[in-house]
N, C-alpha and C positions, 0 to 999 in steps of 0.2 A: 504494500500500500504506500502510495506517495503522500506522506503526511505534510509535505512542504506547502501544499496548496489547500490544506484543510481550512474550512471556515469556522468550524467549531471543534472543541475537544471531546469527541465521542469516545466511548470505551475502545473502539477499534483503532482510532487515531492514537490514543494513549498507549495501547499495546504495541503499535508499530514504532512509536518513539522509543519505548523501553527496549524493544528488540534491536533497534538501530544503535543504541548505546550499550548494549550488553556485551560483555567480554566474550570473544570467540577464540578458543585455543586453536592454533594451527596444527594440522596433521603433519607428519614427516614430509609428505609430498609438497604441502604448501610451504613448509619451511625451506625446502630446496628451491622452489619457485621464487620465493622472496629473496633468497641468497643470490640467485642468478640475476634477478632484476636489480638488486642493490649494487652488485659488482659492475654491471654494465653502466648504470647511471653514475656511479662514483668515477668510473673511467672517463665518462663523458665530461664531468666537471673538471677532472685533471687535464684533459685535452684543451678545454676552454681556457683554464688558467694558464696553461703553457703557451697558448697561441693567440689569445685575445688580450689586448692591453686593458688594464683596469679602466672602467668607465661605467656609466649607468646601464648601457646596453649589456655589458658582460654580467653585471650584477643581476639584471632581469633574466638573462639566459640561465644563470645558475639557479635563481629562485624558481624558475619554471621547471627545472629538472627536479628540484626538491619537491615541488608541488606534484610532479608526475609520479614520484616515488609514493607519495601519500595516496594518490588515486590508484596506483597499481596495487599497493597493499590492501586497499579497500576492496578492489576487484578480486584479489586472491582470497581475502577473508570471506567475502560473500559468494564465492564460487561462481562468479559471473551473473548472479541474479541481482544486479544493482540497477 
């Protein structure tokens, strides 16, 4: 359920919010998927630092990679049902 567009706090909306914020332990497969994603994204940041001079654009590029990691983690956690 997409609670972000709810107009009222129904029991269903409240439950969806609780599930969204519930801790979900990763299985060994998900841990490996997360490790692979983190390794590649960290390498991307290193390449940017090594090849792009410090400037606001470089900072934004790195921030977007950090943001990508958060969304990738959420996708792994939710098993693609996001």
